[in-house]
mmCIF file of the N, C-alpha and C atoms, coordinates in Angstrom:
data_MODEL
# 
_entry.id   MODEL 
# 
loop_
_atom_site.group_PDB 
_atom_site.id 
_atom_site.type_symbol 
_atom_site.label_atom_id 
_atom_site.label_alt_id 
_atom_site.label_comp_id 
_atom_site.label_asym_id 
_atom_site.label_entity_id 
_atom_site.label_seq_id 
_atom_site.pdbx_PDB_ins_code 
_atom_site.Cartn_x 
_atom_site.Cartn_y 
_atom_site.Cartn_z 
_atom_site.occupancy 
_atom_site.B_iso_or_equiv 
_atom_site.pdbx_formal_charge 
_atom_site.auth_seq_id 
_atom_site.auth_comp_id 
_atom_site.auth_asym_id 
_atom_site.auth_atom_id 
_atom_site.pdbx_PDB_model_num 
ATOM 1   N N  . UNK A 1 1  ? 15.482  12.082  -1.615  1.00 0.00 ? 1  UNK A N  1 
ATOM 2   C CA . UNK A 1 1  ? 14.068  12.293  -1.453  1.00 0.00 ? 1  UNK A CA 1 
ATOM 3   C C  . UNK A 1 1  ? 13.318  11.321  -2.357  1.00 0.00 ? 1  UNK A C  1 
ATOM 4   N N  . UNK A 1 2  ? 12.296  10.687  -1.801  1.00 0.00 ? 2  UNK A N  1 
ATOM 5   C CA . UNK A 1 2  ? 11.470  9.758   -2.566  1.00 0.00 ? 2  UNK A CA 1 
ATOM 6   C C  . UNK A 1 2  ? 10.142  10.427  -2.911  1.00 0.00 ? 2  UNK A C  1 
ATOM 7   N N  . UNK A 1 3  ? 9.745   10.349  -4.179  1.00 0.00 ? 3  UNK A N  1 
ATOM 8   C CA . UNK A 1 3  ? 8.471   10.908  -4.623  1.00 0.00 ? 3  UNK A CA 1 
ATOM 9   C C  . UNK A 1 3  ? 7.482   9.782   -4.872  1.00 0.00 ? 3  UNK A C  1 
ATOM 10  N N  . UNK A 1 4  ? 6.240   9.981   -4.407  1.00 0.00 ? 4  UNK A N  1 
ATOM 11  C CA . UNK A 1 4  ? 5.173   9.031   -4.686  1.00 0.00 ? 4  UNK A CA 1 
ATOM 12  C C  . UNK A 1 4  ? 4.152   9.713   -5.582  1.00 0.00 ? 4  UNK A C  1 
ATOM 13  N N  . UNK A 1 5  ? 3.659   9.012   -6.610  1.00 0.00 ? 5  UNK A N  1 
ATOM 14  C CA . UNK A 1 5  ? 2.684   9.616   -7.523  1.00 0.00 ? 5  UNK A CA 1 
ATOM 15  C C  . UNK A 1 5  ? 1.256   9.428   -7.022  1.00 0.00 ? 5  UNK A C  1 
ATOM 16  N N  . UNK A 1 6  ? 0.703   10.429  -6.352  1.00 0.00 ? 6  UNK A N  1 
ATOM 17  C CA . UNK A 1 6  ? -0.687  10.371  -5.914  1.00 0.00 ? 6  UNK A CA 1 
ATOM 18  C C  . UNK A 1 6  ? -1.584  10.511  -7.151  1.00 0.00 ? 6  UNK A C  1 
ATOM 19  N N  . UNK A 1 7  ? -2.568  9.631   -7.337  1.00 0.00 ? 7  UNK A N  1 
ATOM 20  C CA . UNK A 1 7  ? -3.423  9.733   -8.526  1.00 0.00 ? 7  UNK A CA 1 
ATOM 21  C C  . UNK A 1 7  ? -4.276  10.996  -8.540  1.00 0.00 ? 7  UNK A C  1 
ATOM 22  N N  . UNK A 1 8  ? -4.448  11.656  -7.393  1.00 0.00 ? 8  UNK A N  1 
ATOM 23  C CA . UNK A 1 8  ? -5.276  12.862  -7.325  1.00 0.00 ? 8  UNK A CA 1 
ATOM 24  C C  . UNK A 1 8  ? -4.457  14.147  -7.296  1.00 0.00 ? 8  UNK A C  1 
ATOM 25  N N  . UNK A 1 9  ? -3.275  14.121  -6.669  1.00 0.00 ? 9  UNK A N  1 
ATOM 26  C CA . UNK A 1 9  ? -2.480  15.341  -6.455  1.00 0.00 ? 9  UNK A CA 1 
ATOM 27  C C  . UNK A 1 9  ? -1.199  15.395  -7.271  1.00 0.00 ? 9  UNK A C  1 
ATOM 28  N N  . UNK A 1 10 ? -0.796  14.300  -7.891  1.00 0.00 ? 10 UNK A N  1 
ATOM 29  C CA . UNK A 1 10 ? 0.467   14.264  -8.615  1.00 0.00 ? 10 UNK A CA 1 
ATOM 30  C C  . UNK A 1 10 ? 1.601   13.797  -7.719  1.00 0.00 ? 10 UNK A C  1 
ATOM 31  N N  . UNK A 1 11 ? 2.816   13.902  -8.220  1.00 0.00 ? 11 UNK A N  1 
ATOM 32  C CA . UNK A 1 11 ? 3.995   13.432  -7.475  1.00 0.00 ? 11 UNK A CA 1 
ATOM 33  C C  . UNK A 1 11 ? 4.265   14.345  -6.283  1.00 0.00 ? 11 UNK A C  1 
ATOM 34  N N  . UNK A 1 12 ? 4.417   13.723  -5.101  1.00 0.00 ? 12 UNK A N  1 
ATOM 35  C CA . UNK A 1 12 ? 4.673   14.465  -3.869  1.00 0.00 ? 12 UNK A CA 1 
ATOM 36  C C  . UNK A 1 12 ? 5.734   13.760  -3.050  1.00 0.00 ? 12 UNK A C  1 
ATOM 37  N N  . UNK A 1 13 ? 6.337   14.481  -2.115  1.00 0.00 ? 13 UNK A N  1 
ATOM 38  C CA . UNK A 1 13 ? 7.343   13.937  -1.218  1.00 0.00 ? 13 UNK A CA 1 
ATOM 39  C C  . UNK A 1 13 ? 6.716   12.857  -0.341  1.00 0.00 ? 13 UNK A C  1 
ATOM 40  N N  . UNK A 1 14 ? 7.448   11.798  -0.101  1.00 0.00 ? 14 UNK A N  1 
ATOM 41  C CA . UNK A 1 14 ? 6.938   10.663  0.679   1.00 0.00 ? 14 UNK A CA 1 
ATOM 42  C C  . UNK A 1 14 ? 6.543   11.060  2.098   1.00 0.00 ? 14 UNK A C  1 
ATOM 43  N N  . UNK A 1 15 ? 7.058   12.167  2.616   1.00 0.00 ? 15 UNK A N  1 
ATOM 44  C CA . UNK A 1 15 ? 6.716   12.601  3.971   1.00 0.00 ? 15 UNK A CA 1 
ATOM 45  C C  . UNK A 1 15 ? 5.241   12.999  4.103   1.00 0.00 ? 15 UNK A C  1 
ATOM 46  N N  . UNK A 1 16 ? 4.543   13.227  2.987   1.00 0.00 ? 16 UNK A N  1 
ATOM 47  C CA . UNK A 1 16 ? 3.124   13.563  3.021   1.00 0.00 ? 16 UNK A CA 1 
ATOM 48  C C  . UNK A 1 16 ? 2.234   12.335  3.155   1.00 0.00 ? 16 UNK A C  1 
ATOM 49  N N  . UNK A 1 17 ? 2.820   11.129  3.050   1.00 0.00 ? 17 UNK A N  1 
ATOM 50  C CA . UNK A 1 17 ? 2.045   9.902   2.985   1.00 0.00 ? 17 UNK A CA 1 
ATOM 51  C C  . UNK A 1 17 ? 2.275   9.029   4.209   1.00 0.00 ? 17 UNK A C  1 
ATOM 52  N N  . UNK A 1 18 ? 1.350   8.085   4.407   1.00 0.00 ? 18 UNK A N  1 
ATOM 53  C CA . UNK A 1 18 ? 1.508   7.059   5.432   1.00 0.00 ? 18 UNK A CA 1 
ATOM 54  C C  . UNK A 1 18 ? 1.419   5.702   4.750   1.00 0.00 ? 18 UNK A C  1 
ATOM 55  N N  . UNK A 1 19 ? 2.414   4.874   4.999   1.00 0.00 ? 19 UNK A N  1 
ATOM 56  C CA . UNK A 1 19 ? 2.429   3.516   4.457   1.00 0.00 ? 19 UNK A CA 1 
ATOM 57  C C  . UNK A 1 19 ? 1.398   2.689   5.209   1.00 0.00 ? 19 UNK A C  1 
ATOM 58  N N  . UNK A 1 20 ? 0.487   2.057   4.491   1.00 0.00 ? 20 UNK A N  1 
ATOM 59  C CA . UNK A 1 20 ? -0.569  1.259   5.115   1.00 0.00 ? 20 UNK A CA 1 
ATOM 60  C C  . UNK A 1 20 ? -0.168  -0.205  5.161   1.00 0.00 ? 20 UNK A C  1 
ATOM 61  N N  . UNK A 1 21 ? 0.479   -0.689  4.106   1.00 0.00 ? 21 UNK A N  1 
ATOM 62  C CA . UNK A 1 21 ? 0.922   -2.078  4.078   1.00 0.00 ? 21 UNK A CA 1 
ATOM 63  C C  . UNK A 1 21 ? 0.758   -2.703  2.718   1.00 0.00 ? 21 UNK A C  1 
ATOM 64  N N  . UNK A 1 22 ? 1.052   -3.996  2.663   1.00 0.00 ? 22 UNK A N  1 
ATOM 65  C CA . UNK A 1 22 ? 0.877   -4.737  1.418   1.00 0.00 ? 22 UNK A CA 1 
ATOM 66  C C  . UNK A 1 22 ? -0.593  -4.721  1.031   1.00 0.00 ? 22 UNK A C  1 
ATOM 67  N N  . UNK A 1 23 ? -0.855  -4.533  -0.254  1.00 0.00 ? 23 UNK A N  1 
ATOM 68  C CA . UNK A 1 23 ? -2.230  -4.589  -0.743  1.00 0.00 ? 23 UNK A CA 1 
ATOM 69  C C  . UNK A 1 23 ? -2.616  -6.053  -0.868  1.00 0.00 ? 23 UNK A C  1 
ATOM 70  N N  . UNK A 1 24 ? -3.597  -6.470  -0.065  1.00 0.00 ? 24 UNK A N  1 
ATOM 71  C CA . UNK A 1 24 ? -4.052  -7.850  -0.116  1.00 0.00 ? 24 UNK A CA 1 
ATOM 72  C C  . UNK A 1 24 ? -5.537  -7.910  0.207   1.00 0.00 ? 24 UNK A C  1 
ATOM 73  N N  . UNK A 1 25 ? -6.160  -9.008  -0.151  1.00 0.00 ? 25 UNK A N  1 
ATOM 74  C CA . UNK A 1 25 ? -7.590  -9.174  0.047   1.00 0.00 ? 25 UNK A CA 1 
ATOM 75  C C  . UNK A 1 25 ? -7.892  -9.508  1.501   1.00 0.00 ? 25 UNK A C  1 
ATOM 76  N N  . UNK A 1 26 ? -8.867  -8.822  2.052   1.00 0.00 ? 26 UNK A N  1 
ATOM 77  C CA . UNK A 1 26 ? -9.280  -9.045  3.439   1.00 0.00 ? 26 UNK A CA 1 
ATOM 78  C C  . UNK A 1 26 ? -10.170 -10.284 3.514   1.00 0.00 ? 26 UNK A C  1 
ATOM 79  N N  . UNK A 1 27 ? -9.997  -11.123 4.528   1.00 0.00 ? 27 UNK A N  1 
ATOM 80  C CA . UNK A 1 27 ? -10.857 -12.293 4.663   1.00 0.00 ? 27 UNK A CA 1 
ATOM 81  C C  . UNK A 1 27 ? -12.312 -11.897 4.937   1.00 0.00 ? 27 UNK A C  1 
ATOM 82  N N  . UNK A 1 28 ? -13.233 -12.763 4.584   1.00 0.00 ? 28 UNK A N  1 
ATOM 83  C CA . UNK A 1 28 ? -14.649 -12.534 4.843   1.00 0.00 ? 28 UNK A CA 1 
ATOM 84  C C  . UNK A 1 28 ? -14.894 -12.630 6.353   1.00 0.00 ? 28 UNK A C  1 
ATOM 85  N N  . UNK A 1 29 ? -15.362 -11.552 6.996   1.00 0.00 ? 29 UNK A N  1 
ATOM 86  C CA . UNK A 1 29 ? -15.542 -11.569 8.449   1.00 0.00 ? 29 UNK A CA 1 
ATOM 87  C C  . UNK A 1 29 ? -16.542 -12.618 8.933   1.00 0.00 ? 29 UNK A C  1 
ATOM 88  N N  . UNK A 1 30 ? -17.481 -13.012 8.091   1.00 0.00 ? 30 UNK A N  1 
ATOM 89  C CA . UNK A 1 30 ? -18.494 -13.965 8.533   1.00 0.00 ? 30 UNK A CA 1 
ATOM 90  C C  . UNK A 1 30 ? -18.027 -15.412 8.478   1.00 0.00 ? 30 UNK A C  1 
ATOM 91  N N  . UNK A 1 31 ? -16.984 -15.692 7.696   1.00 0.00 ? 31 UNK A N  1 
ATOM 92  C CA . UNK A 1 31 ? -16.552 -17.081 7.537   1.00 0.00 ? 31 UNK A CA 1 
ATOM 93  C C  . UNK A 1 31 ? -15.094 -17.334 7.898   1.00 0.00 ? 31 UNK A C  1 
ATOM 94  N N  . UNK A 1 32 ? -14.313 -16.287 8.138   1.00 0.00 ? 32 UNK A N  1 
ATOM 95  C CA . UNK A 1 32 ? -12.873 -16.461 8.394   1.00 0.00 ? 32 UNK A CA 1 
ATOM 96  C C  . UNK A 1 32 ? -12.612 -17.090 9.759   1.00 0.00 ? 32 UNK A C  1 
ATOM 97  N N  . UNK A 1 33 ? -11.648 -17.982 9.788   1.00 0.00 ? 33 UNK A N  1 
ATOM 98  C CA . UNK A 1 33 ? -11.234 -18.617 11.038  1.00 0.00 ? 33 UNK A CA 1 
ATOM 99  C C  . UNK A 1 33 ? -10.206 -17.727 11.740  1.00 0.00 ? 33 UNK A C  1 
ATOM 100 N N  . UNK A 1 34 ? -9.956  -17.956 13.014  1.00 0.00 ? 34 UNK A N  1 
ATOM 101 C CA . UNK A 1 34 ? -8.911  -17.184 13.704  1.00 0.00 ? 34 UNK A CA 1 
ATOM 102 C C  . UNK A 1 34 ? -7.545  -17.329 13.036  1.00 0.00 ? 34 UNK A C  1 
ATOM 103 N N  . UNK A 1 35 ? -7.238  -18.492 12.491  1.00 0.00 ? 35 UNK A N  1 
ATOM 104 C CA . UNK A 1 35 ? -5.964  -18.699 11.797  1.00 0.00 ? 35 UNK A CA 1 
ATOM 105 C C  . UNK A 1 35 ? -5.881  -17.829 10.533  1.00 0.00 ? 35 UNK A C  1 
ATOM 106 N N  . UNK A 1 36 ? -6.994  -17.692 9.801   1.00 0.00 ? 36 UNK A N  1 
ATOM 107 C CA . UNK A 1 36 ? -6.995  -16.843 8.608   1.00 0.00 ? 36 UNK A CA 1 
ATOM 108 C C  . UNK A 1 36 ? -6.807  -15.373 8.982   1.00 0.00 ? 36 UNK A C  1 
ATOM 109 N N  . UNK A 1 37 ? -7.437  -14.924 10.068  1.00 0.00 ? 37 UNK A N  1 
ATOM 110 C CA . UNK A 1 37 ? -7.248  -13.546 10.520  1.00 0.00 ? 37 UNK A CA 1 
ATOM 111 C C  . UNK A 1 37 ? -5.817  -13.311 10.968  1.00 0.00 ? 37 UNK A C  1 
ATOM 112 N N  . UNK A 1 38 ? -5.241  -14.246 11.696  1.00 0.00 ? 38 UNK A N  1 
ATOM 113 C CA . UNK A 1 38 ? -3.854  -14.127 12.138  1.00 0.00 ? 38 UNK A CA 1 
ATOM 114 C C  . UNK A 1 38 ? -2.924  -13.998 10.939  1.00 0.00 ? 38 UNK A C  1 
ATOM 115 N N  . UNK A 1 39 ? -3.133  -14.848 9.934   1.00 0.00 ? 39 UNK A N  1 
ATOM 116 C CA . UNK A 1 39 ? -2.318  -14.813 8.720   1.00 0.00 ? 39 UNK A CA 1 
ATOM 117 C C  . UNK A 1 39 ? -2.462  -13.461 8.019   1.00 0.00 ? 39 UNK A C  1 
ATOM 118 N N  . UNK A 1 40 ? -3.709  -12.959 7.930   1.00 0.00 ? 40 UNK A N  1 
ATOM 119 C CA . UNK A 1 40 ? -3.964  -11.684 7.253   1.00 0.00 ? 40 UNK A CA 1 
ATOM 120 C C  . UNK A 1 40 ? -3.318  -10.506 7.995   1.00 0.00 ? 40 UNK A C  1 
ATOM 121 N N  . UNK A 1 41 ? -3.405  -10.489 9.311   1.00 0.00 ? 41 UNK A N  1 
ATOM 122 C CA . UNK A 1 41 ? -2.928  -9.356  10.096  1.00 0.00 ? 41 UNK A CA 1 
ATOM 123 C C  . UNK A 1 41 ? -1.433  -9.348  10.374  1.00 0.00 ? 41 UNK A C  1 
ATOM 124 N N  . UNK A 1 42 ? -0.828  -10.527 10.532  1.00 0.00 ? 42 UNK A N  1 
ATOM 125 C CA . UNK A 1 42 ? 0.545   -10.568 11.037  1.00 0.00 ? 42 UNK A CA 1 
ATOM 126 C C  . UNK A 1 42 ? 1.585   -11.165 10.101  1.00 0.00 ? 42 UNK A C  1 
ATOM 127 N N  . UNK A 1 43 ? 1.169   -11.946 9.119   1.00 0.00 ? 43 UNK A N  1 
ATOM 128 C CA . UNK A 1 43 ? 2.146   -12.561 8.224   1.00 0.00 ? 43 UNK A CA 1 
ATOM 129 C C  . UNK A 1 43 ? 2.225   -11.773 6.922   1.00 0.00 ? 43 UNK A C  1 
ATOM 130 N N  . UNK A 1 44 ? 3.413   -11.284 6.615   1.00 0.00 ? 44 UNK A N  1 
ATOM 131 C CA . UNK A 1 44 ? 3.627   -10.488 5.415   1.00 0.00 ? 44 UNK A CA 1 
ATOM 132 C C  . UNK A 1 44 ? 4.736   -11.115 4.579   1.00 0.00 ? 44 UNK A C  1 
ATOM 133 N N  . UNK A 1 45 ? 4.636   -10.946 3.268   1.00 0.00 ? 45 UNK A N  1 
ATOM 134 C CA . UNK A 1 45 ? 5.621   -11.555 2.375   1.00 0.00 ? 45 UNK A CA 1 
ATOM 135 C C  . UNK A 1 45 ? 6.981   -10.867 2.458   1.00 0.00 ? 45 UNK A C  1 
ATOM 136 N N  . UNK A 1 46 ? 7.020   -9.537  2.463   1.00 0.00 ? 46 UNK A N  1 
ATOM 137 C CA . UNK A 1 46 ? 8.256   -8.764  2.536   1.00 0.00 ? 46 UNK A CA 1 
ATOM 138 C C  . UNK A 1 46 ? 9.288   -9.192  1.490   1.00 0.00 ? 46 UNK A C  1 
ATOM 139 N N  . UNK A 1 47 ? 8.903   -9.171  0.202   1.00 0.00 ? 47 UNK A N  1 
ATOM 140 C CA . UNK A 1 47 ? 9.834   -9.616  -0.847  1.00 0.00 ? 47 UNK A CA 1 
ATOM 141 C C  . UNK A 1 47 ? 10.861  -8.539  -1.195  1.00 0.00 ? 47 UNK A C  1 
ATOM 142 N N  . UNK A 1 48 ? 11.962  -8.971  -1.739  1.00 0.00 ? 48 UNK A N  1 
ATOM 143 C CA . UNK A 1 48 ? 12.928  -8.043  -2.326  1.00 0.00 ? 48 UNK A CA 1 
ATOM 144 C C  . UNK A 1 48 ? 12.576  -7.965  -3.805  1.00 0.00 ? 48 UNK A C  1 
ATOM 145 N N  . UNK A 1 49 ? 12.004  -6.863  -4.218  1.00 0.00 ? 49 UNK A N  1 
ATOM 146 C CA . UNK A 1 49 ? 11.559  -6.696  -5.605  1.00 0.00 ? 49 UNK A CA 1 
ATOM 147 C C  . UNK A 1 49 ? 10.212  -5.990  -5.637  1.00 0.00 ? 49 UNK A C  1 
ATOM 148 N N  . UNK A 1 50 ? 9.470   -6.200  -6.713  1.00 0.00 ? 50 UNK A N  1 
ATOM 149 C CA . UNK A 1 50 ? 8.200   -5.510  -6.910  1.00 0.00 ? 50 UNK A CA 1 
ATOM 150 C C  . UNK A 1 50 ? 7.120   -6.057  -5.993  1.00 0.00 ? 50 UNK A C  1 
ATOM 151 N N  . UNK A 1 51 ? 6.391   -5.148  -5.347  1.00 0.00 ? 51 UNK A N  1 
ATOM 152 C CA . UNK A 1 51 ? 5.279   -5.508  -4.477  1.00 0.00 ? 51 UNK A CA 1 
ATOM 153 C C  . UNK A 1 51 ? 4.192   -4.450  -4.595  1.00 0.00 ? 51 UNK A C  1 
ATOM 154 N N  . UNK A 1 52 ? 2.953   -4.871  -4.408  1.00 0.00 ? 52 UNK A N  1 
ATOM 155 C CA . UNK A 1 52 ? 1.814   -3.943  -4.456  1.00 0.00 ? 52 UNK A CA 1 
ATOM 156 C C  . UNK A 1 52 ? 1.531   -3.478  -3.025  1.00 0.00 ? 52 UNK A C  1 
ATOM 157 N N  . UNK A 1 53 ? 1.465   -2.147  -2.836  1.00 0.00 ? 53 UNK A N  1 
ATOM 158 C CA . UNK A 1 53 ? 1.302   -1.566  -1.509  1.00 0.00 ? 53 UNK A CA 1 
ATOM 159 C C  . UNK A 1 53 ? 0.146   -0.564  -1.498  1.00 0.00 ? 53 UNK A C  1 
ATOM 160 N N  . UNK A 1 54 ? -0.386  -0.317  -0.318  1.00 0.00 ? 54 UNK A N  1 
ATOM 161 C CA . UNK A 1 54 ? -1.409  0.706   -0.124  1.00 0.00 ? 54 UNK A CA 1 
ATOM 162 C C  . UNK A 1 54 ? -0.794  1.849   0.679   1.00 0.00 ? 54 UNK A C  1 
ATOM 163 N N  . UNK A 1 55 ? -1.052  3.085   0.239   1.00 0.00 ? 55 UNK A N  1 
ATOM 164 C CA . UNK A 1 55 ? -0.562  4.279   0.909   1.00 0.00 ? 55 UNK A CA 1 
ATOM 165 C C  . UNK A 1 55 ? -1.738  5.224   1.140   1.00 0.00 ? 55 UNK A C  1 
ATOM 166 N N  . UNK A 1 56 ? -1.609  6.112   2.145   1.00 0.00 ? 56 UNK A N  1 
ATOM 167 C CA . UNK A 1 56 ? -2.623  7.111   2.473   1.00 0.00 ? 56 UNK A CA 1 
ATOM 168 C C  . UNK A 1 56 ? -2.001  8.499   2.359   1.00 0.00 ? 56 UNK A C  1 
ATOM 169 N N  . UNK A 1 57 ? -2.650  9.385   1.600   1.00 0.00 ? 57 UNK A N  1 
ATOM 170 C CA . UNK A 1 57 ? -2.125  10.742  1.408   1.00 0.00 ? 57 UNK A CA 1 
ATOM 171 C C  . UNK A 1 57 ? -2.754  11.673  2.446   1.00 0.00 ? 57 UNK A C  1 
ATOM 172 N N  . UNK A 1 58 ? -2.218  11.652  3.659   1.00 0.00 ? 58 UNK A N  1 
ATOM 173 C CA . UNK A 1 58 ? -2.766  12.420  4.767   1.00 0.00 ? 58 UNK A CA 1 
ATOM 174 C C  . UNK A 1 58 ? -2.575  13.921  4.649   1.00 0.00 ? 58 UNK A C  1 
ATOM 175 N N  . UNK A 1 59 ? -1.513  14.378  4.006   1.00 0.00 ? 59 UNK A N  1 
ATOM 176 C CA . UNK A 1 59 ? -1.250  15.819  3.892   1.00 0.00 ? 59 UNK A CA 1 
ATOM 177 C C  . UNK A 1 59 ? -1.757  16.399  2.586   1.00 0.00 ? 59 UNK A C  1 
ATOM 178 N N  . UNK A 1 60 ? -2.547  15.638  1.866   1.00 0.00 ? 60 UNK A N  1 
ATOM 179 C CA . UNK A 1 60 ? -3.069  16.097  0.581   1.00 0.00 ? 60 UNK A CA 1 
ATOM 180 C C  . UNK A 1 60 ? -4.554  15.805  0.462   1.00 0.00 ? 60 UNK A C  1 
ATOM 181 N N  . UNK A 1 61 ? -4.891  14.920  -0.438  1.00 0.00 ? 61 UNK A N  1 
ATOM 182 C CA . UNK A 1 61 ? -6.293  14.631  -0.743  1.00 0.00 ? 61 UNK A CA 1 
ATOM 183 C C  . UNK A 1 61 ? -6.970  13.719  0.273   1.00 0.00 ? 61 UNK A C  1 
ATOM 184 N N  . UNK A 1 62 ? -6.206  13.164  1.220   1.00 0.00 ? 62 UNK A N  1 
ATOM 185 C CA . UNK A 1 62 ? -6.727  12.277  2.263   1.00 0.00 ? 62 UNK A CA 1 
ATOM 186 C C  . UNK A 1 62 ? -7.418  11.040  1.677   1.00 0.00 ? 62 UNK A C  1 
ATOM 187 N N  . UNK A 1 63 ? -6.800  10.474  0.654   1.00 0.00 ? 63 UNK A N  1 
ATOM 188 C CA . UNK A 1 63 ? -7.334  9.265   0.025   1.00 0.00 ? 63 UNK A CA 1 
ATOM 189 C C  . UNK A 1 63 ? -6.303  8.153   0.051   1.00 0.00 ? 63 UNK A C  1 
ATOM 190 N N  . UNK A 1 64 ? -6.812  6.926   -0.012  1.00 0.00 ? 64 UNK A N  1 
ATOM 191 C CA . UNK A 1 64 ? -5.971  5.743   -0.107  1.00 0.00 ? 64 UNK A CA 1 
ATOM 192 C C  . UNK A 1 64 ? -5.737  5.432   -1.570  1.00 0.00 ? 64 UNK A C  1 
ATOM 193 N N  . UNK A 1 65 ? -4.547  4.914   -1.893  1.00 0.00 ? 65 UNK A N  1 
ATOM 194 C CA . UNK A 1 65 ? -4.263  4.477   -3.254  1.00 0.00 ? 65 UNK A CA 1 
ATOM 195 C C  . UNK A 1 65 ? -3.231  3.362   -3.216  1.00 0.00 ? 65 UNK A C  1 
ATOM 196 N N  . UNK A 1 66 ? -3.170  2.615   -4.299  1.00 0.00 ? 66 UNK A N  1 
ATOM 197 C CA . UNK A 1 66 ? -2.241  1.484   -4.391  1.00 0.00 ? 66 UNK A CA 1 
ATOM 198 C C  . UNK A 1 66 ? -1.151  1.802   -5.412  1.00 0.00 ? 66 UNK A C  1 
ATOM 199 N N  . UNK A 1 67 ? 0.069   1.357   -5.106  1.00 0.00 ? 67 UNK A N  1 
ATOM 200 C CA . UNK A 1 67 ? 1.172   1.491   -6.045  1.00 0.00 ? 67 UNK A CA 1 
ATOM 201 C C  . UNK A 1 67 ? 1.928   0.166   -6.096  1.00 0.00 ? 67 UNK A C  1 
ATOM 202 N N  . UNK A 1 68 ? 2.691   -0.012  -7.151  1.00 0.00 ? 68 UNK A N  1 
ATOM 203 C CA . UNK A 1 68 ? 3.658   -1.098  -7.215  1.00 0.00 ? 68 UNK A CA 1 
ATOM 204 C C  . UNK A 1 68 ? 5.017   -0.461  -7.015  1.00 0.00 ? 68 UNK A C  1 
ATOM 205 N N  . UNK A 1 69 ? 5.736   -0.921  -5.980  1.00 0.00 ? 69 UNK A N  1 
ATOM 206 C CA . UNK A 1 69 ? 7.033   -0.325  -5.634  1.00 0.00 ? 69 UNK A CA 1 
ATOM 207 C C  . UNK A 1 69 ? 8.080   -1.422  -5.530  1.00 0.00 ? 69 UNK A C  1 
ATOM 208 N N  . UNK A 1 70 ? 9.255   -1.130  -6.072  1.00 0.00 ? 70 UNK A N  1 
ATOM 209 C CA . UNK A 1 70 ? 10.374  -2.051  -5.952  1.00 0.00 ? 70 UNK A CA 1 
ATOM 210 C C  . UNK A 1 70 ? 11.033  -1.783  -4.606  1.00 0.00 ? 70 UNK A C  1 
ATOM 211 N N  . UNK A 1 71 ? 11.032  -2.776  -3.726  1.00 0.00 ? 71 UNK A N  1 
ATOM 212 C CA . UNK A 1 71 ? 11.560  -2.571  -2.375  1.00 0.00 ? 71 UNK A CA 1 
ATOM 213 C C  . UNK A 1 71 ? 13.078  -2.497  -2.336  1.00 0.00 ? 71 UNK A C  1 
ATOM 214 N N  . UNK A 1 72 ? 13.739  -2.811  -3.439  1.00 0.00 ? 72 UNK A N  1 
ATOM 215 C CA . UNK A 1 72 ? 15.195  -2.744  -3.485  1.00 0.00 ? 72 UNK A CA 1 
ATOM 216 C C  . UNK A 1 72 ? 15.668  -1.319  -3.767  1.00 0.00 ? 72 UNK A C  1 
ATOM 217 N N  . UNK A 1 73 ? 15.045  -0.657  -4.763  1.00 0.00 ? 73 UNK A N  1 
ATOM 218 C CA . UNK A 1 73 ? 15.509  0.681   -5.145  1.00 0.00 ? 73 UNK A CA 1 
ATOM 219 C C  . UNK A 1 73 ? 14.430  1.767   -5.053  1.00 0.00 ? 73 UNK A C  1 
ATOM 220 N N  . UNK A 1 74 ? 13.244  1.448   -4.517  1.00 0.00 ? 74 UNK A N  1 
ATOM 221 C CA . UNK A 1 74 ? 12.120  2.377   -4.350  1.00 0.00 ? 74 UNK A CA 1 
ATOM 222 C C  . UNK A 1 74 ? 11.566  2.921   -5.653  1.00 0.00 ? 74 UNK A C  1 
ATOM 223 N N  . UNK A 1 75 ? 11.795  2.263   -6.776  1.00 0.00 ? 75 UNK A N  1 
ATOM 224 C CA . UNK A 1 75 ? 11.192  2.678   -8.035  1.00 0.00 ? 75 UNK A CA 1 
ATOM 225 C C  . UNK A 1 75 ? 9.708   2.374   -7.980  1.00 0.00 ? 75 UNK A C  1 
ATOM 226 N N  . UNK A 1 76 ? 8.884   3.300   -8.505  1.00 0.00 ? 76 UNK A N  1 
ATOM 227 C CA . UNK A 1 76 ? 7.430   3.137   -8.518  1.00 0.00 ? 76 UNK A CA 1 
ATOM 228 C C  . UNK A 1 76 ? 6.990   2.893   -9.944  1.00 0.00 ? 76 UNK A C  1 
ATOM 229 N N  . UNK A 1 77 ? 6.170   1.836   -10.125 1.00 0.00 ? 77 UNK A N  1 
ATOM 230 C CA . UNK A 1 77 ? 5.763   1.436   -11.473 1.00 0.00 ? 77 UNK A CA 1 
ATOM 231 C C  . UNK A 1 77 ? 4.348   1.898   -11.816 1.00 0.00 ? 77 UNK A C  1 
ATOM 232 N N  . UNK A 1 78 ? 3.391   1.774   -10.928 1.00 0.00 ? 78 UNK A N  1 
ATOM 233 C CA . UNK A 1 78 ? 2.008   2.149   -11.245 1.00 0.00 ? 78 UNK A CA 1 
ATOM 234 C C  . UNK A 1 78 ? 1.368   2.785   -10.027 1.00 0.00 ? 78 UNK A C  1 
ATOM 235 N N  . UNK A 1 79 ? 0.271   3.480   -10.271 1.00 0.00 ? 79 UNK A N  1 
ATOM 236 C CA . UNK A 1 79 ? -0.508  4.057   -9.189  1.00 0.00 ? 79 UNK A CA 1 
ATOM 237 C C  . UNK A 1 79 ? -1.972  3.980   -9.551  1.00 0.00 ? 79 UNK A C  1 
ATOM 238 N N  . UNK A 1 80 ? -2.823  3.889   -8.545  1.00 0.00 ? 80 UNK A N  1 
ATOM 239 C CA . UNK A 1 80 ? -4.251  3.849   -8.783  1.00 0.00 ? 80 UNK A CA 1 
ATOM 240 C C  . UNK A 1 80 ? -5.009  4.047   -7.490  1.00 0.00 ? 80 UNK A C  1 
ATOM 241 N N  . UNK A 1 81 ? -6.262  4.478   -7.613  1.00 0.00 ? 81 UNK A N  1 
ATOM 242 C CA . UNK A 1 81 ? -7.096  4.683   -6.428  1.00 0.00 ? 81 UNK A CA 1 
ATOM 243 C C  . UNK A 1 81 ? -7.594  3.344   -5.906  1.00 0.00 ? 81 UNK A C  1 
ATOM 244 N N  . UNK A 1 82 ? -7.903  3.286   -4.632  1.00 0.00 ? 82 UNK A N  1 
ATOM 245 C CA . UNK A 1 82 ? -8.487  2.087   -4.041  1.00 0.00 ? 82 UNK A CA 1 
ATOM 246 C C  . UNK A 1 82 ? -9.900  2.403   -3.628  1.00 0.00 ? 82 UNK A C  1 
ATOM 247 N N  . UNK A 1 83 ? -10.682 1.383   -3.448  1.00 0.00 ? 83 UNK A N  1 
ATOM 248 C CA . UNK A 1 83 ? -12.083 1.603   -3.073  1.00 0.00 ? 83 UNK A CA 1 
ATOM 249 C C  . UNK A 1 83 ? -12.249 1.760   -1.588  1.00 0.00 ? 83 UNK A C  1 
# 
């Protein structure tokens, strides 16, 4: 069982959450080219090691938050709310 530390509810089973994806900056909609949108939506780093991710706690506080997770062993290093 994998536990994720929700900043509002505490550590909970991963089945309560939805993985949103890598935490990254969204391009400016007024100036972004189609190539920049394609890169943002479809190209992901997928590293083996520490990565910053966004998760949604659908069965709890219904908030988004970011964590740093090691994709090799699922260890979680930090947690925080997102805007």
